[in-house]
C-alpha positions, -999 to 999 in steps of 0.1 A, spaced: 104 -25 -342 127 -28 -312 159 -8 -314 195 -17 -306 220 9 -296 257 2 -303 282 24 -284 319 20 -293 347 44 -301 363 19 -325 349 26 -360 357 -9 -373 338 -25 -343 309 -2 -349 306 -14 -385 310 -51 -375 283 -49 -349 259 -28 -370 262 -49 -402 258 -82 -382 227 -70 -364 211 -54 -394 217 -87 -413 195 -103 -387 167 -77 -393 173 -55 -363 171 -17 -363 205 -4 -352 216 31 -341 253 39 -334 271 62 -310 309 68 -312 314 76 -274 298 73 -240 283 108 -239 267 104 -273 255 70 -263 237 83 -232 221 111 -252 209 87 -280 196 62 -254 175 88 -236 161 101 -269 154 67 -286 148 44 -256 164 13 -272 154 -22 -260 190 -33 -259 224 -15 -256 258 -30 -267 285 -9 -252 323 -11 -251 338 -11 -216 371 8 -224 363 42 -238 378 76 -232 360 102 -209 329 81 -201 335 43 -200 310 16 -204 304 11 -166 295 48 -162 272 46 -193 255 15 -177 251 33 -143 235 63 -159 211 44 -181 199 21 -153 192 51 -131 169 65 -158 133 52 -151 126 51 -188 157 29 -194 158 8 -163 145 -23 -181 168 -18 -212 191 -48 -216 228 -38 -213 255 -60 -229 291 -50 -221 319 -56 -246 351 -63 -228 386 -78 -232 387 -82 -194 384 -118 -183 389 -117 -145 361 -127 -123 363 -95 -102 358 -75 -134 326 -93 -142 314 -89 -107 321 -52 -109 301 -50 -141 272 -69 -127 271 -47 -96 268 -17 -119 238 -31 -137 252 -49 -167 230 -78 -179 255 -98 -200 290 -98 -214 306 -104 -248 344 -109 -249 365 -94 -276 372 -105 -303 335 -108 -310 321 -142 -321 292 -134 -344 272 -165 -334 276 -157 -297 266 -120 -304 234 -130 -322 225 -155 -294 231 -130 -267 210 -103 -285 181 -127 -290 182 -138 -253 184 -102 -242 155 -91 -263 134 -120 -251 140 -109 -215 132 -73 -225 99 -83 -241 90 -103 -210 97 -73 -188 76 -51 -210 47 -76 -208 50 -78 -170 49 -40 -168 17 -39 -188 1 -66 -166 13 -48 -135 -3 -15 -147 -35 -33 -155 -36 -50 -121 -28 -17 -103 -57 0 -122 -81 -28 -112 -70 -26 -76 -75 11 -76 -109 7 -91 -117 -19 -64 -106 5 -37 -127 33 -51 -157 9 -52 -152 0 -15 -149 37 -7 -182 44 -25 -200 19 -2 -190 36 30 -209 66 46 -191 98 51 -212 119 75 -241 118 100 -257 150 112 -281 156 141 -279 151 178 -248 129 171 -225 141 144 -201 116 127 -173 124 102 -158 93 86 -126 91 66 -113 62 46 -79 64 29 -71 32 10 -35 20 9 -16 13 -22 -26 -23 -16 -62 -34 -15 -71 -36 21 -99 -48 43 -113 -18 63 -150 -11 63 -174 7 86 -210 19 90 -233 39 113 -271 44 113 -300 48 137 -316 15 146 -346 36 158 -351 71 172 -332 63 204 -304 39 193 -274 46 171 -252 17 158 -216 23 149 -190 -3 139 -156 -5 122 -140 -37 109 -104 -44 98 -98 -78 82 -63 -94 83 -40 -92 54 -42 -73 21 -54 -80 -14 -86 -91 -30 -93 -118 -4 -93 -94 25 -114 -69 6 -140 -95 -4 -142 -107 33 -147 -71 44 -175 -65 19 -191 -98 28 -193 -88 64 -206 -53 55 -234 -67 34 -243 -93 60 -246 -66 87 -266 -42 64 -291 -69 56 -296 -75 93 -297 -112 86 -293 -121 123 -326 -103 131 -329 -66 140 -332 -71 177 -296 -86 177 -281 -53 166 -289 -36 199 -265 -60 217 -229 -56 205 -217 -88 222 -243 -109 205 -234 -94 171 -197 -104 177 -207 -139 187 -229 -144 156 -202 -130 133 -176 -153 150 -199 -183 142 -203 -172 106 -167 -162 98 -143 -188 112 -109 -183 97 -105 -220 87 -133 -214 63 -119 -182 50 -84 -190 40 -70 -182 74 -84 -147 75 -98 -131 107 -109 -96 115 -109 -72 144 -140 -52 151 -154 -24 173 -192 -23 176 -211 1 197 -247 12 203 -254 46 217 -287 50 236 -296 87 233 -322 90 260 -298 77 287 -265 89 271 -252 53 274 -227 37 251 -226 -1 250 -197 -15 230 -178 -47 222 -142 -48 210 -128 -79 194 -90 -73 192 -95 -38 177 -75 -7 187 -90 9 218 -113 38 212 -107 72 228 -135 92 245 -128 128 253 -152 149 274 -151 184 259 -144 203 291 -112 222 282 -105 232 317 -106 197 330 -109 173 300 -119 137 309 -101 112 287 -112 76 287 -97 48 267 -121 20 256 -98 -11 255 -102 -43 236 -124 -68 255 -119 -100 235 -99 -117 208 -104 -110 171 -133 -126 153 -127 -160 136 -101 -177 158 -122 -201 178 -159 -210 173 -169 -211 210 -158 -176 221 -185 -158 240 -180 -121 234 -186 -95 261 -198 -59 262 -190 -28 283 -212 2 291 -201 37 297 -218 71 302 -212 96 275 -210 132 290 -226 160 270 -204 177 244 -179 148 242 -161 132 213 -153 96 205 -125 85 181 -127 50 165 -100 40 140 -81 12 123 -45 5 132 -33 17 97 -34 53 111 -6 46 136 11 14 126 35 32 103 72 22 101 96 51 108 132 54 95 145 38 127 124 7 120 101 14 149 63 18 146 50 54 151 25 39 175 -8 45 192 7 64 221 19 92 198 -15 91 181 -33 96 214 -9 124 224 -17 141 191 -55 138 197 -52 152 232 -29 180 220 -53 191 193 -83 188 216 -66 211 242 -64 239 216 -98 231 201 -83 221 168 -100 195 146 -82 162 139 -87 143 107 -69 115 90 -50 138 67 -36 158 96 -24 126 113 -7 114 82 9 148 77 22 147 113 37 113 107 53 125 74 67 155 92 85 133 117 93 106 91 93 118 55 100 83 41 72 67 62 54 39 44 16 36 47 10 -1 39 -25 -4 53 -59 13 49 -67 42 72 -102 45 87 -111 72 112 -145 79 128 -149 111 147 -182 110 167 -195 141 184 -222 137 211 -238 171 213 
């Protein structure tokens, strides 16, 4: 049964409120001052509190403030008893968290109606919290499922370490890498627009389509043709306005050539592992994201990959983090960090990057999935 806590230093008012509410079938506990009321509220977690405003030591406003600050009592309905009738007094009470007022002398009919309304709101809040928890659990399960589909490592003449850190919201990152044959390695990373179930489903649809090689295996050797085919298959007007960015590359081992296409995705970063004179090359976006216009012809670029070099491919969630000043942490700082760690031969992973951002901005919010592929060409 839901409990009601009455807080009043007037013994007569205590009895009136208690007897009236018990007569309606409610379970009532009583406190004779503000300090006792706060203690009983934290112990019993009542659904509704009726509290006198004018009390010695701790008044009703302070009781309200303290209870609303307690996470376990934040949804408790707080009704303030007051003989004050000025508008500014009511504004002050609302600003401090009060949900309703009852004017003295108390009208029993109004009291009962206010309590019923308050308890209905409380029950609705409780139901919403349950639904919220269920939804969060389902989203977390969906994130883990997506994570389970993604590879983590590749070892051999090319070593790949992949990291995926899902955000609090269900996002749309996915990636894959595998040898097409003994000489060609395919690598791609996709980031769908938006958040939620729709973005995640689009991401998984693309992943499944690519893994099934529905376009024909020969197409997967040519990044620009893969982009063009995906653009035909996933126009945003057919997918609730969603589009995606993508980086797709094919490394030809025998010639140490990397052919890649980039559709609106963050630029990759290739670092030749010569610590005395490191060669750093950015691989910029070449075309617009996939899904905007059906007739886009995507292009590819080709670069040589020096021995003992490293390529970073990532989603924008790793650097598009809002700082306290409202500005984005940014890709420039991310590249500076990669170069700095490379210079001292220190490994970089997603956790280190996020830790660096949190060091600079403890309150930074990570609202997007983070994907990072570290590719070592031995």
